[in-house]
Steps between C-alpha positions, in 0.01 A plus 500: 500500500350172394269498795380857442434408134297191582307625807511876444135538396363286787715687743367833371154373505536393861642828612219682304222279649657543848503874460136500388422284811670743724326799348173320532557400862583861591201636305255252640626534856449882493162450330377264763629733770307795352179266476541398871563863613199620304283239658623589853459886428152426360394304812619766726304779320206265502505479881513882515207528263308244709570692819400826342166338376421354858564842662301667227200290595523574869611864499230774565571847396871421454518387857546155646581349837871418539424148654294409191791603267736303725270206487506507120873519498532197749270295290712565193820432688358144625367392161791607269881510488487869591753582780414858572220756432503860583287801417737802491465871446823675394763345737251417770354157547125519595424132537725193451491130568782236472870543562757582233837664477673708242201682370615688184484874442192588272545787264224435263114459558517153379782254462670183619842379629633144528739441784620169637191322654231749407338716212383838611213652320320826559227691341291804568147421604180675430211452730185674391169540668294182458140573381352228710458626866655831425398738781675812381790699636324526847498131550847499677373747760261235633814310644593583864840672544668161598331330207629758262856430613448150387388586164707603190412751243641412152670753287660513155860485615473176676658172364485128575838332534509121471806278567444182307712187586705394189478128592252442214714702278816289579290183475379590156843619392660161627242291313553717192879454528459128545284467186757725312789275598318171431419637157863615460621163608280307259610742218864463591458120486342519171790723370752274644335199343472675162857624503632161612321330214632755263863451627457125494377506151793716397729271686342185332567658156860574606553150618357363192723721291797388712400132468476545130851650475635237744352227271655650204837523663472142621422395145786697371735358769390144395564562133833661593582198735400260224710688252798515741470129572500418128801722436686331787412163369613583149816647638610188685524303169763728346685519826511116501647503148758757603599302805523183304731675240715651781521156661639357170765769481601456860532116446703533175861419566608695200359830615700778616512563877346848459213345302445231760502756781233703301286193443502429870405852591206469244397173660487662844308807381247291311446287801428811711273638223312166473467484887352847503259428215388177686433708818318757303276234315423340837394831644311595193303170467453418884205257498218498750576297807392140517439448876596170642585365858876532552715415809692818592798310639546298189523809279738688737728199545528444130588877442755474795684221323487684174657816630714371779811477287466861388475606871809298610704634197428858635556390871135604571299322784177414355229359746156357436229491753182343385196327672545141411123445491392818329281422193438781235246545226711672229656459163800279577730643215408862569564480875830328434593778243408767763723343765792444253492857365484652857798275603692585189440869577634458855808308362574787268476749788699308751880491557724246672397406859141641448193291573164420321187368661213331329200464718162353408248481796134509579363851526307655779185407311466122502424475125794693380893471502778744502816480290804701617832529318754709711868582442769708661625627161553854363133588497282669236594862420236746609441625154402154369262387770189643339593349153683192602204264382490666155655331200871577426546685840810352667779619736743241386754538211425144372138507583217477236234671695233230429523269801310733751251604231409121452463470885259787499299368211469156646401652842234718330364195306473304834352797688803518735639811649881568484681737731861629479713625797859598440765692673827596310796275592284304764287284288159449329192296569221406254177383679209339299169464685160350425646177357208254510527192707349174372162411652673271754741794597769350726507135515606394837718187521 
């Protein structure tokens, strides 16, 4: 619907112009065919007229030697594209030269018919007595009997039939068609260029509009983010006061047991709320990364020591595989936070006797490294896989849904790519690629 609204007019214009182009091609092809046919027909009748004129000059008293007539025919045949010439009377051929097949039936005194390979034209001839050298009606009696058999007396029911080769017609037609298609091709390119510019201009305006909307949304989100950050910051102060007051009650030896228990519950809940507010504030105010050279093994070893007690407490086997000489160009604190959040996510997903693998190795491309956190825990539910990196999306009852969102945001800030692969009850793996190595890459010992 949106596409039709944006590009409806250009599409209709294209259809309209293509229709006009097709109509023009059809019209021009027929017109050129008629012109070529008219030229061929005119040439054929011109040959008949020329032969009639030549005979008119030589004929005496409407009589002429057949040999002379045949000589004129042969000369025309040799100097033109005529294939066949015949002088006919009714259905009888009096004199002919050339070879042709498929002579058409003639029902009119004058006409033409185009068949594959030839154009047949015929016309009634009129040979009158020529004033020069006219010897009267008794002139023919001066020929001997044998000579009179070699002469021909012209009459009003005789016709010339000429078969003209259509090679010139086809050549002219092919040339015309070539010119038509070249013109159509140029016109089509011009139409395509014009429509493309039109569509690109519409698309450009649409992109400008979308960019303006996006900028407005980004500004709105920044304002909302700032307001939310301020609200979270202001909320932490009264929570601290509430916790302090509850701590006093819990420490008061004169307080009733029920009041002490309630105070302890308040302390635990305020600690949870404060923790969530801290994570949210960290997510909302994530700074730009400050890149520095970092030794990968040092970060991984520190995190291993930090989380090893949690893993042992749950009887989870946590292994660390890292290239001891791998140097990275990253924000140290951000990378550490990514690894910690991914490992905490795995610890929450694992049960007793499950395992977790932390791997940080050089990638296939020498200038990048690959981080892998893999576990054999319960896996990510299928309905959460597309949204698991969004804030407050979690599959754990005690999860906050901020950890993976922070991982994704840090990865985006560094230009890394993060991939999730999970199978229910078999485990989950998070792979981060594109981590930039330091200029020295791997330092060989």
